KEKE-3310 file (N, C-alpha, C; in steps of 0.2 Angstrom, whole numbers, plus 5000, padded with zeros to 4 digits):
npx = (4877:4889:4907:4914:4925:4923:4912:4918:4927:4919:4912:4923:4928:4918:4919:4932:4929:4920:4928:4938:4931:4926:4939:4942:4931:4933:4945:4941:4932:4938:4946:4937:4931:4941:4943:4932:4923:4925:4914:4902:4887:4890:4903:4902:4895:4904:4915:4909:4906:4919:4925:4917:4921:4932:4932:4937:4951:4953:4945:4951:4963:4958:4953:4965:4970:4960:4963:4977:4981:4974:4971:4972:4983:4998:5014:5031:5040:5050:5045:5033:5037:5044:5033:5024:5031:5036:5024:5019:5030:5034:5024:5025:5038:5038:5027:5030:5041:5035:5026:5035:5040:5028:5027:5038:5037:5023:5017:5026:5036:5051:5063:5075:5089:5090:5077:5069:5073:5068:5054:5052:5056:5046:5035:5029:5029:5018:5002:4994:5001:5006:4999:5003:5017:5014:5007:5018:5025:5016:5016:5029:5029:5020:5022:5026:5014:5005:5010:5006:4992:4988:4991:4987:4973:4956:4952:4964:4969:4959:4961:4974:4970:4961:4969:4979:4972:4966:4978:4984:4974:4975:4988:4987:4978:4984:4995:4990:4985:4996:5009:5012:5020:5030:5025:5033:5041:5046:5038:5025:5016:5013:5001:4991:4991:4981:4969:4972:4973:4960:4953:4956:4950:4936:4933:4933:4922:4906:4896:4882:4878:4870:4876:4874:4861:4864:4878:4878:4871:4879:4890:4885:4882:4895:4901:4894:4896:4910:4911:4904:4913:4924:4919:4920:4934:4935:4928:4935:4947:4943:4941:4953:4954:4962:4978:4993:4988:4983:4971:4958:4950:4954:4959:4958:4949:4933:4921:4926:4932:4921:4910:4917:4920:4907:4902:4911:4907:4893:4894:4900:4890:4879:4883:4885:4872:4864:4860:4874:4882:4882:4888:4888:4887:4895:4907:4909:4910:4922:4931:4931:4935:4948:4955:4957:4969:4976:4967:4968:4981:4981:4971:4975:4982:4972:4963:4971:4970:4957:4956:4952:4938:4935:4935:4928:4916:4907:4894:4878:4871:4881:4892:4887:4885:4898:4903:4896:4897:4910:4918:4913:4916:4930:4932:4928:4936:4948:4946:4945:4957:4966:4962:4966:4980:4982:4982:4994:5009:5022:5018:5008:5011:5012:5000:4993)
npy = (4809:4818:4820:4835:4839:4834:4841:4854:4853:4851:4864:4871:4866:4869:4883:4884:4880:4889:4901:4899:4899:4912:4918:4914:4920:4933:4936:4933:4943:4955:4954:4956:4968:4978:4982:4990:5006:5017:5020:5016:5006:4992:4993:4997:4986:4976:4980:4981:4967:4962:4968:4963:4950:4950:4945:4933:4930:4935:4925:4913:4915:4916:4903:4895:4901:4896:4882:4880:4887:4881:4876:4862:4857:4851:4852:4854:4869:4865:4853:4858:4867:4858:4850:4860:4869:4861:4857:4869:4874:4867:4868:4882:4884:4876:4881:4895:4894:4888:4898:4909:4904:4905:4918:4921:4914:4913:4925:4932:4940:4949:4942:4945:4940:4949:4954:4943:4940:4952:4950:4939:4944:4953:4945:4941:4932:4928:4935:4930:4922:4929:4926:4913:4916:4925:4916:4908:4917:4919:4906:4905:4913:4907:4897:4907:4914:4905:4903:4916:4917:4906:4911:4924:4934:4935:4948:4954:4948:4952:4965:4966:4961:4971:4982:4979:4978:4991:4998:4992:4995:5009:5012:5005:5013:5026:5023:5019:5032:5041:5035:5023:5011:4996:4979:4968:4952:4950:4958:4956:4947:4952:4961:4952:4944:4948:4943:4929:4927:4931:4921:4910:4916:4917:4903:4899:4904:4901:4894:4894:4906:4921:4936:4952:4962:4976:4977:4972:4981:4992:4988:4988:5001:5007:5002:5008:5022:5022:5018:5029:5040:5037:5037:5049:5049:5036:5037:5047:5041:5030:5019:5012:5001:4992:4990:4994:5002:5005:4997:5006:5000:4988:4972:4975:4985:4991:4987:4975:4967:4966:4959:4947:4942:4939:4930:4919:4916:4913:4902:4893:4893:4888:4875:4870:4871:4864:4848:4838:4834:4818:4803:4802:4816:4822:4816:4821:4835:4836:4831:4840:4851:4848:4850:4864:4871:4867:4872:4885:4887:4884:4891:4904:4899:4892:4902:4910:4902:4903:4916:4922:4920:4929:4941:4956:4956:4967:4971:4972:4960:4950:4953:4950:4936:4932:4935:4926:4913:4910:4910:4898:4888:4889:4885:4872:4866:4868:4860:4847:4845:4846:4835:4825:4827:4825:4812:4807:4802:4810:4822:4826:4833:4846:4851:4849)
npz = (5094:5084:5086:5092:5085:5072:5068:5068:5057:5047:5045:5042:5031:5022:5022:5016:5003:4999:5000:4990:4979:4979:4977:4964:4957:4959:4952:4939:4937:4939:4928:4918:4921:4920:4906:4904:4902:4915:4929:4922:4921:4920:4924:4938:4943:4941:4949:4961:4963:4963:4974:4984:4984:4991:5004:5004:5006:5020:5026:5023:5030:5043:5045:5045:5057:5066:5066:5068:5079:5089:5106:5108:5100:5102:5100:5096:5092:5082:5077:5071:5062:5053:5048:5043:5035:5025:5019:5014:5008:4997:4987:4986:4980:4969:4961:4960:4952:4940:4937:4934:4922:4915:4914:4906:4894:4890:4893:4888:4894:4897:4907:4918:4928:4939:4939:4941:4955:4960:4958:4967:4979:4981:4982:4970:4959:4951:4950:4960:4969:4980:4991:4996:5000:5010:5019:5023:5031:5041:5047:5051:5063:5071:5082:5092:5092:5097:5110:5115:5113:5122:5134:5136:5141:5135:5133:5131:5119:5110:5110:5104:5091:5087:5087:5078:5066:5065:5063:5052:5042:5042:5038:5026:5018:5019:5012:4999:4995:4996:4995:4988:4990:4987:4991:5002:5005:5018:5027:5023:5029:5041:5044:5043:5054:5062:5057:5058:5072:5075:5069:5078:5089:5086:5085:5097:5104:5110:5098:5099:5105:5101:5093:5101:5096:5095:5092:5079:5072:5074:5067:5054:5052:5054:5042:5032:5035:5033:5019:5014:5017:5010:4997:4988:4984:4980:4968:4961:4959:4951:4958:4960:4951:4940:4931:4939:4949:4966:4977:4985:4994:5004:5011:5025:5028:5036:5028:5023:5033:5043:5036:5033:5046:5049:5040:5043:5056:5054:5046:5056:5066:5060:5057:5070:5076:5067:5058:5056:5040:5033:5026:5008:5004:5015:5012:4999:5001:5009:5000:4989:4996:4999:4988:4987:4987:4976:4966:4969:4965:4951:4945:4938:4927:4920:4917:4909:4898:4895:4890:4878:4878:4888:4882:4875:4882:4884:4883:4892:4895:4891:4899:4912:4910:4908:4921:4929:4923:4919:4931:4937:4927:4927:4941:4941:4931:4937:4949:4943:4937:4948:4956:4948:4948:4962:4963:4958:4963:4963:4961:4970:4982:4977:4976:4988)
capx = (4880:4896:4912:4915:4930:4920:4908:4922:4930:4914:4911:4929:4928:4913:4922:4937:4926:4917:4933:4942:4926:4927:4945:4941:4926:4937:4950:4938:4928:4943:4948:4931:4930:4946:4943:4926:4923:4924:4908:4896:4884:4894:4909:4900:4893:4910:4918:4905:4907:4926:4927:4913:4925:4938:4931:4940:4957:4952:4942:4957:4968:4954:4953:4971:4971:4956:4965:4984:4982:4970:4975:4974:4989:5004:5020:5037:5041:5054:5040:5028:5041:5045:5027:5020:5035:5037:5018:5018:5036:5035:5020:5027:5044:5036:5022:5034:5045:5030:5023:5040:5040:5022:5028:5043:5035:5016:5015:5032:5039:5058:5065:5083:5090:5088:5069:5067:5074:5063:5047:5052:5056:5039:5030:5025:5030:5012:4998:4990:5006:5008:4996:5008:5022:5011:5006:5025:5027:5012:5019:5035:5027:5014:5024:5026:5007:5002:5011:5003:4985:4986:4992:4983:4966:4952:4952:4971:4969:4954:4964:4979:4967:4958:4975:4983:4967:4966:4985:4984:4969:4977:4994:4985:4975:4989:5000:4986:4984:5002:5016:5012:5025:5029:5026:5040:5040:5048:5033:5019:5012:5012:4994:4986:4991:4975:4964:4975:4971:4953:4950:4956:4945:4930:4933:4932:4916:4900:4892:4875:4876:4869:4879:4869:4859:4867:4884:4877:4869:4885:4894:4882:4883:4902:4903:4890:4900:4917:4910:4902:4918:4929:4916:4923:4941:4934:4925:4940:4952:4940:4941:4959:4953:4967:4985:4997:4984:4981:4964:4956:4947:4958:4957:4958:4944:4927:4917:4928:4933:4915:4907:4921:4918:4900:4902:4914:4902:4887:4895:4901:4884:4874:4885:4884:4865:4861:4862:4880:4881:4885:4888:4891:4887:4901:4913:4910:4913:4929:4936:4932:4939:4955:4957:4957:4976:4977:4963:4971:4988:4980:4966:4977:4983:4965:4960:4975:4968:4950:4956:4948:4931:4934:4936:4922:4910:4905:4887:4876:4870:4887:4896:4884:4886:4905:4904:4893:4899:4917:4921:4911:4920:4937:4932:4927:4942:4953:4945:4946:4965:4969:4960:4971:4987:4983:4983:5001:5013:5027:5015:5003:5013:5012:4993:4989)
capy = (4816:4818:4823:4842:4840:4832:4847:4860:4851:4852:4871:4874:4863:4873:4889:4883:4879:4896:4906:4898:4901:4919:4920:4913:4925:4940:4936:4933:4949:4960:4954:4958:4975:4983:4986:4994:5013:5018:5023:5014:5001:4986:4994:4997:4979:4972:4983:4978:4960:4961:4969:4958:4943:4951:4942:4926:4930:4935:4919:4908:4916:4914:4896:4893:4902:4892:4876:4880:4890:4878:4873:4855:4856:4850:4850:4858:4873:4861:4848:4862:4869:4852:4848:4865:4872:4856:4857:4875:4876:4863:4871:4889:4884:4873:4886:4901:4892:4887:4905:4913:4902:4907:4925:4922:4910:4914:4932:4935:4945:4948:4941:4945:4938:4954:4955:4937:4942:4957:4947:4934:4948:4957:4940:4943:4928:4929:4940:4926:4919:4932:4923:4908:4919:4927:4910:4906:4922:4917:4900:4907:4916:4903:4895:4912:4916:4900:4905:4922:4915:4902:4914:4930:4934:4936:4955:4956:4945:4956:4972:4965:4960:4977:4987:4977:4979:4998:5001:4990:5000:5016:5011:5004:5019:5031:5021:5020:5039:5045:5032:5017:5006:4989:4975:4964:4945:4951:4961:4955:4943:4955:4963:4946:4941:4950:4938:4923:4927:4931:4914:4907:4918:4915:4896:4897:4907:4896:4896:4895:4912:4926:4942:4957:4966:4983:4976:4971:4988:4996:4986:4990:5009:5008:5000:5013:5028:5021:5019:5036:5044:5036:5037:5054:5047:5030:5039:5051:5036:5024:5013:5008:4996:4993:4989:5000:5006:5001:4997:5010:4996:4982:4967:4977:4990:4988:4984:4968:4964:4964:4953:4941:4939:4937:4924:4914:4915:4910:4895:4889:4893:4883:4868:4869:4870:4860:4841:4838:4830:4811:4799:4805:4824:4824:4815:4826:4842:4835:4830:4847:4856:4846:4853:4871:4873:4866:4876:4892:4888:4882:4895:4908:4895:4890:4909:4911:4898:4905:4923:4924:4920:4934:4947:4959:4955:4974:4972:4970:4952:4946:4954:4946:4929:4930:4935:4920:4907:4909:4907:4891:4884:4889:4881:4865:4863:4867:4854:4841:4844:4845:4828:4820:4828:4822:4804:4806:4803:4815:4829:4827:4838:4853:4854:4847)
capz = (5092:5081:5090:5090:5080:5066:5067:5066:5051:5042:5043:5039:5024:5018:5021:5011:4996:4997:4999:4984:4973:4979:4974:4956:4954:4959:4947:4933:4937:4938:4921:4914:4922:4918:4900:4903:4904:4922:4931:4918:4925:4921:4928:4945:4944:4941:4954:4967:4964:4964:4981:4989:4985:4995:5010:5003:5010:5027:5028:5022:5036:5049:5045:5047:5064:5070:5066:5070:5085:5094:5112:5108:5096:5106:5096:5097:5086:5077:5073:5068:5056:5049:5045:5039:5030:5019:5016:5010:5005:4991:4982:4985:4976:4962:4958:4958:4946:4935:4934:4931:4915:4912:4913:4901:4888:4888:4894:4884:4898:4897:4914:4919:4935:4944:4939:4945:4962:4962:4959:4973:4985:4982:4982:4964:4953:4948:4954:4965:4973:4986:4997:4998:5003:5016:5023:5026:5036:5047:5050:5055:5070:5074:5089:5096:5093:5101:5117:5117:5114:5127:5141:5136:5142:5129:5132:5128:5113:5106:5110:5099:5085:5084:5086:5071:5060:5064:5060:5045:5038:5042:5034:5019:5015:5018:5006:4993:4993:4996:4994:4983:4991:4985:4997:5003:5008:5025:5031:5020:5033:5048:5046:5043:5060:5065:5055:5061:5079:5074:5068:5084:5094:5084:5085:5104:5106:5110:5092:5101:5107:5096:5095:5103:5090:5095:5089:5072:5070:5075:5062:5048:5052:5053:5035:5028:5036:5030:5012:5012:5018:5004:4990:4983:4982:4976:4961:4958:4956:4948:4963:4960:4947:4934:4932:4942:4954:4972:4979:4991:4999:5004:5016:5032:5029:5039:5024:5021:5039:5046:5033:5034:5052:5049:5036:5047:5062:5052:5044:5062:5070:5056:5058:5077:5077:5062:5058:5051:5034:5033:5019:5002:5005:5019:5008:4993:5003:5011:4994:4986:5001:4999:4981:4986:4986:4969:4962:4969:4961:4944:4941:4933:4920:4916:4915:4903:4892:4893:4890:4873:4880:4892:4879:4872:4886:4887:4884:4899:4896:4890:4904:4917:4908:4910:4928:4932:4920:4919:4938:4938:4923:4930:4947:4939:4928:4943:4953:4940:4936:4954:4957:4944:4951:4969:4962:4955:4969:4962:4960:4975:4986:4974:4976:4994)
cpx = (4887:4900:4913:4920:4927:4915:4912:4925:4925:4913:4917:4930:4924:4916:4928:4934:4923:4923:4937:4937:4926:4933:4945:4937:4930:4941:4947:4935:4932:4945:4943:4930:4935:4946:4937:4927:4921:4917:4902:4893:4888:4900:4908:4898:4899:4914:4915:4906:4914:4928:4923:4917:4931:4938:4935:4946:4957:4949:4947:4961:4964:4954:4959:4972:4966:4959:4972:4985:4978:4974:4976:4980:4995:5010:5025:5037:5045:5049:5035:5031:5042:5039:5025:5025:5036:5030:5017:5024:5036:5030:5022:5033:5042:5032:5025:5038:5040:5028:5029:5041:5034:5024:5033:5040:5028:5015:5021:5035:5047:5060:5073:5083:5088:5080:5066:5067:5069:5056:5047:5051:5049:5033:5025:5027:5024:5007:4994:4995:5008:5005:5000:5014:5020:5010:5013:5026:5023:5014:5025:5034:5022:5016:5024:5018:5004:5003:5007:4995:4983:4987:4989:4976:4962:4952:4959:4971:4965:4958:4970:4976:4965:4964:4978:4978:4967:4973:4986:4980:4972:4983:4992:4982:4980:4994:4996:4986:4991:5008:5017:5018:5024:5029:5032:5038:5042:5043:5026:5014:5009:5004:4989:4987:4984:4970:4966:4972:4963:4950:4950:4951:4938:4928:4932:4926:4910:4896:4884:4873:4875:4872:4873:4868:4862:4874:4883:4875:4875:4890:4892:4883:4891:4904:4900:4894:4907:4916:4908:4908:4923:4926:4919:4930:4940:4932:4931:4945:4949:4941:4947:4959:4957:4974:4989:4994:4983:4974:4963:4953:4950:4955:4955:4953:4937:4923:4919:4929:4926:4911:4911:4920:4911:4899:4905:4909:4896:4888:4896:4894:4879:4876:4884:4877:4861:4863:4868:4879:4885:4885:4891:4892:4894:4907:4915:4913:4920:4933:4937:4936:4946:4958:4958:4964:4978:4973:4966:4977:4986:4976:4969:4979:4977:4963:4964:4972:4961:4950:4952:4941:4930:4933:4929:4916:4908:4898:4884:4875:4876:4892:4894:4885:4893:4906:4901:4895:4906:4920:4919:4915:4927:4937:4932:4933:4948:4953:4947:4954:4968:4968:4965:4978:4988:4984:4990:5006:5018:5024:5010:5005:5013:5005:4989:4994)
cpy = (4815:4822:4830:4843:4839:4838:4853:4859:4853:4859:4874:4872:4867:4880:4889:4883:4886:4901:4905:4900:4908:4922:4920:4919:4932:4941:4936:4940:4955:4960:4957:4965:4980:4986:4990:5002:5014:5022:5021:5008:4995:4987:4994:4990:4975:4974:4980:4971:4958:4962:4965:4952:4944:4947:4935:4925:4930:4928:4913:4909:4914:4906:4893:4895:4898:4885:4876:4883:4887:4875:4866:4853:4856:4848:4856:4863:4869:4857:4852:4864:4864:4850:4853:4868:4868:4857:4863:4877:4873:4867:4878:4889:4882:4878:4893:4900:4891:4894:4910:4910:4904:4915:4926:4919:4911:4921:4936:4941:4944:4948:4941:4942:4943:4955:4949:4938:4947:4954:4942:4939:4952:4952:4940:4938:4928:4932:4936:4923:4922:4929:4917:4910:4922:4922:4908:4910:4920:4911:4901:4909:4912:4900:4901:4914:4911:4901:4911:4920:4911:4905:4921:4929:4936:4944:4957:4953:4950:4963:4972:4965:4967:4982:4985:4979:4987:5001:4998:4994:5007:5016:5010:5010:5025:5029:5021:5027:5042:5041:5027:5013:4999:4985:4971:4957:4946:4954:4960:4952:4947:4958:4957:4942:4942:4944:4931:4922:4927:4925:4910:4909:4916:4907:4894:4900:4902:4898:4897:4902:4917:4932:4947:4961:4973:4982:4975:4977:4992:4994:4988:4998:5010:5007:5006:5020:5028:5022:5026:5041:5043:5036:5042:5051:5041:5032:5042:5046:5030:5018:5009:5002:4996:4992:4995:5004:5002:5002:5002:5006:4989:4977:4969:4983:4987:4985:4977:4964:4961:4958:4947:4938:4936:4930:4918:4911:4911:4903:4890:4888:4888:4876:4866:4867:4865:4853:4841:4833:4823:4808:4803:4813:4826:4822:4819:4833:4841:4834:4837:4851:4854:4848:4860:4874:4873:4870:4883:4892:4887:4888:4900:4905:4894:4897:4911:4908:4900:4913:4926:4924:4925:4941:4949:4957:4962:4975:4969:4963:4948:4947:4950:4939:4927:4930:4929:4914:4905:4907:4900:4886:4883:4884:4874:4862:4863:4861:4848:4840:4843:4838:4823:4821:4825:4815:4802:4808:4809:4822:4831:4833:4846:4856:4852:4848)
cpz = (5089:5086:5087:5085:5073:5064:5064:5059:5045:5040:5040:5032:5019:5017:5016:5004:4994:4996:4992:4978:4973:4975:4966:4953:4954:4954:4940:4932:4936:4930:4916:4915:4920:4912:4899:4905:4911:4923:4927:4923:4926:4925:4936:4947:4945:4947:4961:4969:4966:4972:4986:4989:4989:5002:5010:5007:5017:5030:5028:5028:5042:5050:5047:5055:5068:5071:5069:5077:5091:5100:5112:5104:5101:5102:5097:5091:5080:5073:5069:5061:5051:5045:5040:5034:5024:5015:5012:5006:4998:4986:4981:4980:4969:4958:4956:4952:4939:4932:4932:4924:4912:4910:4906:4894:4886:4888:4890:4887:4898:4905:4914:4926:4940:4944:4942:4952:4964:4963:4965:4979:4986:4981:4976:4958:4948:4952:4960:4971:4979:4992:5000:5002:5010:5021:5027:5031:5042:5050:5054:5062:5073:5081:5094:5098:5097:5109:5119:5118:5120:5134:5141:5138:5135:5128:5129:5121:5108:5105:5104:5092:5082:5083:5079:5065:5059:5061:5053:5040:5037:5037:5027:5015:5014:5012:4999:4991:4992:4993:4988:4984:4988:4991:4997:5007:5016:5029:5029:5025:5039:5049:5046:5049:5064:5063:5058:5068:5079:5073:5074:5089:5092:5085:5093:5107:5105:5104:5093:5103:5101:5098:5096:5097:5089:5091:5081:5069:5069:5069:5055:5047:5051:5045:5031:5029:5032:5022:5010:5012:5012:4997:4985:4980:4978:4968:4957:4955:4953:4952:4963:4955:4941:4936:4935:4947:4960:4974:4985:4996:4999:5010:5023:5033:5032:5034:5021:5028:5042:5043:5033:5040:5052:5045:5040:5053:5060:5050:5051:5066:5066:5057:5065:5079:5073:5063:5053:5046:5036:5026:5014:5002:5009:5015:5002:4995:5005:5005:4990:4990:5000:4993:4981:4985:4979:4964:4963:4965:4954:4941:4936:4926:4916:4913:4909:4897:4890:4891:4884:4874:4885:4889:4876:4876:4889:4887:4890:4900:4895:4896:4910:4916:4910:4917:4932:4930:4921:4926:4939:4933:4925:4936:4945:4936:4933:4947:4950:4939:4943:4957:4954:4947:4958:4969:4959:4960:4969:4962:4966:4980:4984:4975:4983:5000)
residu = (MET:PRO:HIS:GLU:ARG:SER:ARG:SER:ILE:GLN:TYR:ILE:ASN:LYS:LEU:ARG:ILE:LEU:SER:ILE:TYR:LEU:VAL:VAL:THR:ALA:HIS:VAL:THR:ILE:GLY:LEU:THR:MET:PRO:LEU:THR:PRO:LEU:THR:PHE:ASN:TRP:TRP:LEU:GLY:THR:ALA:ILE:PHE:TYR:ALA:CYS:PHE:CYS:SER:ILE:PRO:LEU:PHE:VAL:MET:ILE:SER:GLY:ALA:LEU:LEU:LEU:ALA:PRO:SER:ARG:GLU:GLU:SER:PRO:ARG:GLU:PHE:TYR:ARG:LYS:ARG:MET:ILE:ARG:VAL:GLY:VAL:PRO:LEU:VAL:VAL:TRP:SER:ILE:VAL:TYR:LEU:PHE:VAL:ARG:ALA:PHE:ILE:ASP:LYS:GLU:HIS:LEU:THR:VAL:GLY:ARG:ILE:PHE:GLU:LEU:ILE:LEU:THR:ALA:ASP:PRO:TYR:TYR:HIS:LEU:TRP:PHE:LEU:TYR:MET:VAL:VAL:GLY:LEU:TYR:LEU:VAL:THR:PRO:VAL:LEU:ARG:THR:PHE:VAL:HIS:HIS:ALA:THR:GLN:GLN:GLU:ARG:LEU:PHE:VAL:ILE:VAL:LEU:ILE:LEU:ILE:LEU:ALA:ASN:ALA:TYR:GLY:GLN:ALA:ASP:ASN:VAL:LEU:TRP:GLN:ASN:GLN:ARG:SER:ILE:PHE:THR:LEU:PHE:ILE:PRO:TYR:ILE:ALA:PHE:TYR:LEU:LEU:GLY:PHE:GLU:LEU:SER:ARG:ILE:ASP:PRO:ARG:ARG:ARG:PRO:PRO:THR:LYS:TYR:ILE:VAL:LEU:GLY:VAL:LEU:LEU:CYS:VAL:VAL:TYR:LEU:ALA:ALA:PHE:ALA:PRO:LEU:PHE:VAL:ALA:ARG:HIS:GLY:GLY:VAL:GLY:PRO:GLY:ARG:ARG:PHE:LEU:PHE:ASP:PHE:PHE:THR:PRO:PRO:ILE:VAL:LEU:PRO:SER:ILE:ALA:ILE:PHE:TRP:ILE:ALA:ARG:ARG:ARG:ASP:ALA:LEU:GLY:THR:PRO:ALA:THR:GLY:PHE:PRO:GLN:LYS:ALA:VAL:GLU:TRP:VAL:ALA:SER:THR:THR:LEU:GLY:ILE:TYR:ALA:LEU:HIS:PRO:LEU:ILE:LEU:ASN:ARG:LEU:GLN:HIS:ALA:LEU:ARG:ASN:HIS:THR:SER:GLU:GLY:ARG:PHE:LEU:LEU:GLY:VAL:LEU:ALA:VAL:PRO:LEU:VAL:THR:PHE:VAL:LEU:GLY:TYR:LEU:ILE:THR:SER:VAL:LEU:MET:ASN:ILE:PRO:VAL:LEU:ARG:ARG:THR:VAL:ARG)
# end
């Protein structure tokens, strides 16, 4: 029987691949959906796919929590910062610079020094890079969170997770409806601590245990009630789909949180109860999973080049083709480019 560490890495690698594919699909789908007339069939289809892909970010953060908050990790805060900040800091700096140039020379945006500082302080050098800024924030508080999870009881940890999720959802919806505040790199990461802790918690539960049916039913009912409650506002605001609008359903709402937990748990359970992959399938999954950072960083550049193929997909058949085919093409191209960059020593740290 393989070592438990081997099993855990396998399900985590599969979740990484799934998560990055969902990210690419979300960004393709929103590009295809925004030009459509709101509340038409294709608009509803695109919006549904877009929000379904929101599970990607919670999954990414839960993966990090499962790995970095594990009791087996014994390293000083200084050692942790040295390893992790270099690993995420180099890609963050390099890709922030790259995408500022993209804004200036491809998107033809006029960038002043003040505007550049604003983009950095709001984690917005480009629309996807906020995630890397958020990860830096999580890494900053990781040593403190390790102390917390190692000494707190399970009930205390679950209380903190639920409390953060409730507060994050309450603030997010109030902000969507009333304030429209800009995010900041100084506070961006705080709500995601819940997913970080959740990944640790889920990784400690015996995967052979099935969750009680009553909790599954309760979760489904909660999602249905939540969607029904916000349906009128969703329709009135066209779901928040489009530039300059905020989404009514973000990462901290029950219809996103609960499916994210379910996907994480199913992946872990299947690996625990099934026969682990070996040989070529195992190596293939490991290699593709190792390219996820590169694919994440590169995919807007690839989509930029594919933008002509994304236009005029307003008919039912062509829209569906775009939603299905363009994410796959983008993913494959991102994988191939990242694989090349990973073999160039001076560029390897930017994508891995």
